[in-house]
N, CA, C and O atoms as a MOPAC input file, in Angstrom:
PM7 MOZYME 1SCF
protein

 N    -82.82700 1   189.37300 1    -2.49300 1
 C    -83.74000 1   188.24300 1    -2.48600 1
 C    -84.60500 1   188.29600 1    -1.24400 1
 O    -84.56000 1   189.25900 1    -0.47800 1
 N    -85.37600 1   187.27500 1    -1.05900 1
 C    -86.21700 1   187.21300 1     0.10700 1
 C    -86.38600 1   185.78900 1     0.57000 1
 O    -85.98700 1   184.84700 1    -0.11400 1
 N    -86.97800 1   185.63900 1     1.73100 1
 C    -87.24000 1   184.32300 1     2.28700 1
 C    -88.45700 1   183.71600 1     1.59800 1
 O    -89.40400 1   184.42300 1     1.25400 1
 N    -88.42300 1   182.42200 1     1.40500 1
 C    -89.56900 1   181.70400 1     0.84100 1
 C    -90.56000 1   181.44200 1     1.97100 1
 O    -90.20400 1   180.83200 1     2.98000 1
 N    -91.78800 1   181.89500 1     1.80900 1
 C    -92.81500 1   181.67700 1     2.82300 1
 C    -93.29500 1   180.23400 1     2.71200 1
 O    -93.73600 1   179.79400 1     1.65100 1
 N    -93.20400 1   179.50600 1     3.82500 1
 C    -93.64500 1   178.11300 1     3.85700 1
 C    -95.09400 1   178.03400 1     4.31000 1
 O    -95.91300 1   177.36500 1     3.68000 1
 N    -95.40900 1   178.72000 1     5.40800 1
 C    -96.78900 1   178.80300 1     5.89000 1
 C    -97.10800 1   180.26800 1     6.15900 1
 O    -96.25800 1   181.00800 1     6.65500 1
 N    -98.29600 1   180.68100 1     5.84300 1
 C    -98.72600 1   182.07700 1     6.01200 1
 C    -99.06300 1   182.37400 1     7.46000 1
 O    -99.32000 1   181.47200 1     8.25800 1
 N    -99.05500 1   183.63300 1     7.77500 1
 C    -99.39800 1   184.12600 1     9.10500 1
 C   -100.91300 1   184.02000 1     9.30200 1
 O   -101.70000 1   184.35200 1     8.41500 1
 N   -101.29300 1   183.54800 1    10.48700 1
 C   -102.71500 1   183.43600 1    10.83700 1
 C   -102.94500 1   184.05300 1    12.20400 1
 O   -103.24700 1   183.34900 1    13.16700 1
 N   -102.80400 1   185.35500 1    12.28800 1
 C   -103.00800 1   186.06000 1    13.54600 1
 C   -101.70300 1   186.32500 1    14.27200 1
 O   -100.66200 1   185.77200 1    13.91900 1
 N   -101.76400 1   187.16500 1    15.27600 1
 C   -100.56500 1   187.60800 1    15.99700 1
 C    -99.85100 1   186.46900 1    16.71900 1
 O    -98.63600 1   186.52600 1    16.90800 1
 N   -100.57700 1   185.45400 1    17.11700 1
 C    -99.97100 1   184.34900 1    17.86000 1
 C    -99.48500 1   183.22200 1    16.95900 1
 O    -99.00100 1   182.20300 1    17.45100 1
 N    -99.60800 1   183.39100 1    15.65600 1
 C    -99.21200 1   182.34700 1    14.72100 1
 C    -98.42900 1   182.96400 1    13.56200 1
 O    -98.99900 1   183.18700 1    12.49300 1
 N    -97.12700 1   183.24800 1    13.74900 1
 C    -96.33700 1   183.90500 1    12.70700 1
 C    -96.07500 1   182.99800 1    11.51200 1
 O    -96.16900 1   181.77400 1    11.60400 1
 N    -95.74700 1   183.62300 1    10.40300 1
 C    -95.40600 1   182.86900 1     9.19400 1
 C    -94.08900 1   182.13200 1     9.40000 1
 O    -93.20000 1   182.60000 1    10.11200 1
 N    -93.98500 1   180.98000 1     8.76700 1
 C    -92.74700 1   180.21000 1     8.75300 1
 C    -92.12500 1   180.40700 1     7.38300 1
 O    -92.80500 1   180.28500 1     6.36400 1
 N    -90.83000 1   180.71300 1     7.35600 1
 C    -90.15400 1   181.00000 1     6.09600 1
 C    -88.85400 1   180.21100 1     6.00700 1
 O    -88.31700 1   179.74900 1     7.01400 1
 N    -88.36400 1   180.06800 1     4.78800 1
 C    -87.05800 1   179.45000 1     4.55300 1
 C    -86.11400 1   180.53200 1     4.05300 1
 O    -86.37200 1   181.17300 1     3.03400 1
 N    -85.02600 1   180.72900 1     4.77200 1
 C    -84.01100 1   181.70800 1     4.42300 1
 C    -83.28800 1   181.27700 1     3.15200 1
 O    -83.36000 1   180.11700 1     2.74700 1
 N    -82.59800 1   182.21300 1     2.53500 1
 C    -81.79000 1   181.90700 1     1.35300 1
 C    -80.73400 1   180.84600 1     1.65400 1
 O    -80.29800 1   180.13200 1     0.75000 1
 N    -80.31700 1   180.73600 1     2.92500 1
 C    -79.30400 1   179.74700 1     3.31300 1
 C    -79.90100 1   178.35100 1     3.50200 1
 O    -79.17000 1   177.36700 1     3.62100 1
 N    -81.24500 1   178.27500 1     3.52900 1
 C    -81.90900 1   176.98800 1     3.69200 1
 C    -82.50300 1   176.76000 1     5.07100 1
 O    -83.31300 1   175.84900 1     5.24700 1
 N    -82.11600 1   177.57300 1     6.06000 1
 C    -82.67200 1   177.42500 1     7.41100 1
 C    -84.09800 1   177.95800 1     7.44700 1
 O    -84.47400 1   178.81500 1     6.64800 1
 N    -84.88200 1   177.44300 1     8.37800 1
 C    -86.24500 1   177.92100 1     8.58200 1
 C    -86.26900 1   178.90100 1     9.75000 1
 O    -85.53600 1   178.74700 1    10.72700 1
 N    -87.13100 1   179.91800 1     9.62800 1
 C    -87.29500 1   180.88900 1    10.70400 1
 C    -88.72600 1   181.38900 1    10.71700 1
 O    -89.41900 1   181.36300 1     9.70000 1
 N    -89.16100 1   181.84800 1    11.89100 1
 C    -90.48700 1   182.43400 1    12.03300 1
 C    -90.39100 1   183.93700 1    11.81900 1
 O    -89.46400 1   184.58400 1    12.30600 1
 N    -91.35300 1   184.48900 1    11.09000 1
 C    -91.42300 1   185.92500 1    10.80700 1
 C    -92.44600 1   186.54800 1    11.75000 1
 O    -93.58400 1   186.81300 1    11.36300 1
 N    -92.02500 1   186.77800 1    12.99000 1
 C    -92.95100 1   187.27200 1    14.00000 1
 C    -92.84100 1   188.76300 1    14.24100 1
 O    -93.79300 1   189.37500 1    14.72600 1
 N    -91.70000 1   189.36800 1    13.91500 1
 C    -91.48600 1   190.79300 1    14.17300 1
 C    -91.72200 1   191.58000 1    12.88900 1
 O    -91.30100 1   191.13100 1    11.82300 1
 N    -92.38400 1   192.74600 1    12.94900 1
 C    -92.66100 1   193.51500 1    11.72800 1
 C    -91.40700 1   193.91600 1    10.94700 1
 O    -91.44500 1   193.98800 1     9.71900 1
 N    -90.29100 1   194.17900 1    11.64800 1
 C    -89.10300 1   194.70500 1    10.96800 1
 C    -87.91300 1   193.76300 1    10.95000 1
 O    -87.29100 1   193.58500 1     9.90300 1
 N    -87.58200 1   193.16200 1    12.07200 1
 C    -86.32700 1   192.42400 1    12.19400 1
 C    -86.53600 1   190.97500 1    12.61900 1
 O    -86.82200 1   190.70000 1    13.78400 1
 N    -86.39400 1   190.06100 1    11.68500 1
 C    -86.44600 1   188.62900 1    11.95900 1
 C    -85.11600 1   188.05300 1    11.49300 1
 O    -84.84300 1   187.98600 1    10.29500 1
 N    -84.29400 1   187.64100 1    12.44900 1
 C    -82.92800 1   187.20600 1    12.16000 1
 C    -82.85500 1   185.70200 1    11.93100 1
 O    -83.43200 1   184.91400 1    12.68100 1
 N    -82.14400 1   185.32500 1    10.89300 1
 C    -81.79800 1   183.92900 1    10.66900 1
 C    -80.47100 1   183.68100 1    11.37400 1
 O    -79.70700 1   184.61600 1    11.61200 1
 N    -80.19900 1   182.43500 1    11.70700 1
 C    -78.92900 1   182.10000 1    12.35600 1
 C    -77.72400 1   182.43300 1    11.48600 1
 O    -76.61800 1   182.59400 1    12.00000 1
 N    -77.92500 1   182.53700 1    10.17800 1
 C    -76.81400 1   182.84600 1     9.27200 1
 C    -76.48700 1   184.34300 1     9.25900 1
 O    -75.46000 1   184.74500 1     8.71400 1
 N    -77.36500 1   185.18000 1     9.86400 1
 C    -77.12500 1   186.61600 1     9.91700 1
 C    -78.02200 1   187.44500 1     9.01500 1
 O    -78.06600 1   188.66700 1     9.15400 1
 N    -78.74000 1   186.81300 1     8.09200 1
 C    -79.66300 1   187.56900 1     7.23700 1
 C    -80.84400 1   188.04400 1     8.07200 1
 O    -81.20300 1   187.42800 1     9.07500 1
 N    -81.44300 1   189.15600 1     7.63700 1
 C    -82.57000 1   189.75400 1     8.35400 1
 C    -83.72600 1   189.92500 1     7.38100 1
 O    -83.53200 1   190.35900 1     6.24500 1
 N    -84.92800 1   189.58400 1     7.82800 1
 C    -86.13100 1   189.67700 1     7.00100 1
 C    -87.22200 1   190.42800 1     7.74900 1
 O    -87.28900 1   190.39500 1     8.97800 1
 N    -88.08600 1   191.11100 1     6.98000 1
 C    -89.25300 1   191.72200 1     7.61600 1
 C    -90.37200 1   190.68500 1     7.68800 1
 O    -90.18300 1   189.53000 1     7.30500 1
 N    -91.51900 1   191.09900 1     8.17500 1
 C    -92.63400 1   190.17400 1     8.37500 1
 C    -93.15500 1   189.58100 1     7.06200 1
 O    -93.79600 1   188.53000 1     7.06900 1
 N    -92.88100 1   190.24900 1     5.93400 1
 C    -93.32700 1   189.75700 1     4.62200 1
 C    -92.30600 1   188.83900 1     3.96200 1
 O    -92.55600 1   188.30100 1     2.88400 1
 N    -91.15500 1   188.65800 1     4.60900 1
 C    -90.12400 1   187.80600 1     4.05100 1
 C    -89.12900 1   188.51900 1     3.15200 1
 O    -88.30500 1   187.87700 1     2.50000 1
 N    -89.20300 1   189.84800 1     3.11500 1
 C    -88.25600 1   190.61900 1     2.31000 1
 C    -86.95400 1   190.79200 1     3.07800 1
 O    -86.96900 1   191.06100 1     4.27900 1
 N    -85.83600 1   190.64000 1     2.39300 1
 C    -84.52800 1   190.85000 1     2.99600 1
 C    -84.36400 1   192.34000 1     3.29800 1
 O    -84.59200 1   193.18400 1     2.43200 1
 N    -83.96600 1   192.65700 1     4.53500 1
 C    -83.87200 1   194.05700 1     4.95900 1
 C    -82.58500 1   194.30600 1     5.73500 1
 O    -81.91300 1   193.37200 1     6.17400 1
 N    -82.25600 1   195.59000 1     5.89500 1
 C    -81.18200 1   196.02300 1     6.78200 1
 C    -81.79900 1   196.11000 1     8.17900 1
 O    -82.91300 1   196.61500 1     8.31300 1
 N    -81.11600 1   195.63700 1     9.22000 1
 C    -81.68400 1   195.71900 1    10.57700 1
 C    -82.09100 1   197.14800 1    10.93000 1
 O    -81.38500 1   198.10200 1    10.60400 1
 N    -83.22600 1   197.28200 1    11.59300 1
 C    -83.72700 1   198.62000 1    11.93700 1
 C    -82.76500 1   199.36400 1    12.85800 1
 O    -82.77400 1   200.59500 1    12.88000 1
 N    -81.94200 1   198.65200 1    13.61300 1
 C    -80.97000 1   199.31000 1    14.48700 1
 C    -79.89500 1   200.04400 1    13.68700 1
 O    -79.17400 1   200.87200 1    14.24200 1
 N    -79.78000 1   199.75300 1    12.39100 1
 C    -78.80200 1   200.40400 1    11.52500 1
 C    -79.44500 1   201.46600 1    10.63700 1
 O    -78.83900 1   201.91300 1     9.66400 1
 N    -80.68500 1   201.87500 1    10.97400 1
 C    -81.42300 1   202.86200 1    10.17000 1
 C    -81.87600 1   204.03300 1    11.04000 1
 O    -82.00300 1   203.91600 1    12.25900 1
 N    -82.11600 1   205.16500 1    10.37600 1
 C    -82.61800 1   206.33800 1    11.09400 1
 C    -84.13900 1   206.24700 1    11.25200 1
 O    -84.74300 1   205.23900 1    10.88600 1
 N    -84.74600 1   207.28300 1    11.78900 1
 C    -86.18100 1   207.28500 1    12.06800 1
 C    -87.04300 1   207.16000 1    10.80700 1
 O    -88.19100 1   206.72400 1    10.88700 1
 N    -86.49300 1   207.54200 1     9.63400 1
 C    -87.22900 1   207.43300 1     8.37800 1
 C    -86.99600 1   206.08100 1     7.69700 1
 O    -87.54800 1   205.82100 1     6.62800 1
 N    -86.18100 1   205.22400 1     8.31500 1
 C    -85.91300 1   203.91400 1     7.74700 1
 C    -84.75200 1   203.87800 1     6.77200 1
 O    -84.50800 1   202.85700 1     6.13000 1
 N    -84.02600 1   204.99900 1     6.65700 1
 C    -82.86700 1   205.05800 1     5.76300 1
 C    -81.62900 1   204.54400 1     6.50400 1
 O    -81.42200 1   204.89500 1     7.66600 1
 N    -80.81400 1   203.73000 1     5.85900 1
 C    -79.57700 1   203.26400 1     6.51500 1
 C    -78.69200 1   204.44500 1     6.88900 1
 O    -78.60000 1   205.42000 1     6.14300 1
 N    -78.03900 1   204.35700 1     8.05000 1
 C    -77.16300 1   205.42800 1     8.50500 1
 C    -76.05500 1   205.71800 1     7.51500 1
 O    -75.63500 1   206.86800 1     7.38500 1
 N    -75.57300 1   204.71100 1     6.81500 1
 C    -74.46700 1   204.92900 1     5.87700 1
 C    -74.93600 1   205.30300 1     4.47600 1
 O    -74.13900 1   205.30400 1     3.53700 1
 N    -76.21700 1   205.62000 1     4.32700 1
 C    -76.77100 1   206.00800 1     3.01400 1
 C    -76.31900 1   207.43200 1     2.69100 1
 O    -76.41100 1   208.32300 1     3.53600 1
 N    -75.83600 1   207.64200 1     1.47700 1
 C    -75.37900 1   208.96800 1     1.09800 1
 C    -76.35300 1   209.63800 1     0.12400 1
 O    -75.93800 1   210.26600 1    -0.85000 1
 N    -77.65900 1   209.49400 1     0.40300 1
 C    -78.69000 1   210.04800 1    -0.46500 1
 C    -78.68000 1   211.57500 1    -0.50900 1
 O    -79.31000 1   212.17000 1    -1.38300 1
 N    -77.97700 1   212.21200 1     0.41900 1
 C    -77.92000 1   213.67700 1     0.40800 1
 C    -76.80100 1   214.20200 1    -0.47700 1
 O    -76.76100 1   215.39700 1    -0.77000 1
 N    -75.89600 1   213.34000 1    -0.90800 1
 C    -74.75400 1   213.77500 1    -1.72900 1
 C    -75.05700 1   213.68700 1    -3.20100 1
 O    -74.20600 1   214.01500 1    -4.02800 1

């Protein structure tokens, strides 16, 4: 799923406001990792994502077994 966008982004100094699946509101200011207090992570578009710290340089999760 993804976060519901409440207000759209209007420039770098005005990030989008979104509602997480848990109901909390959060600002989507970072291109990759926007954390909700519940632990979910969203990108700047409000899509639910794996934190970039858990991915390789190509954006694949470290525990992905795409080579097998």
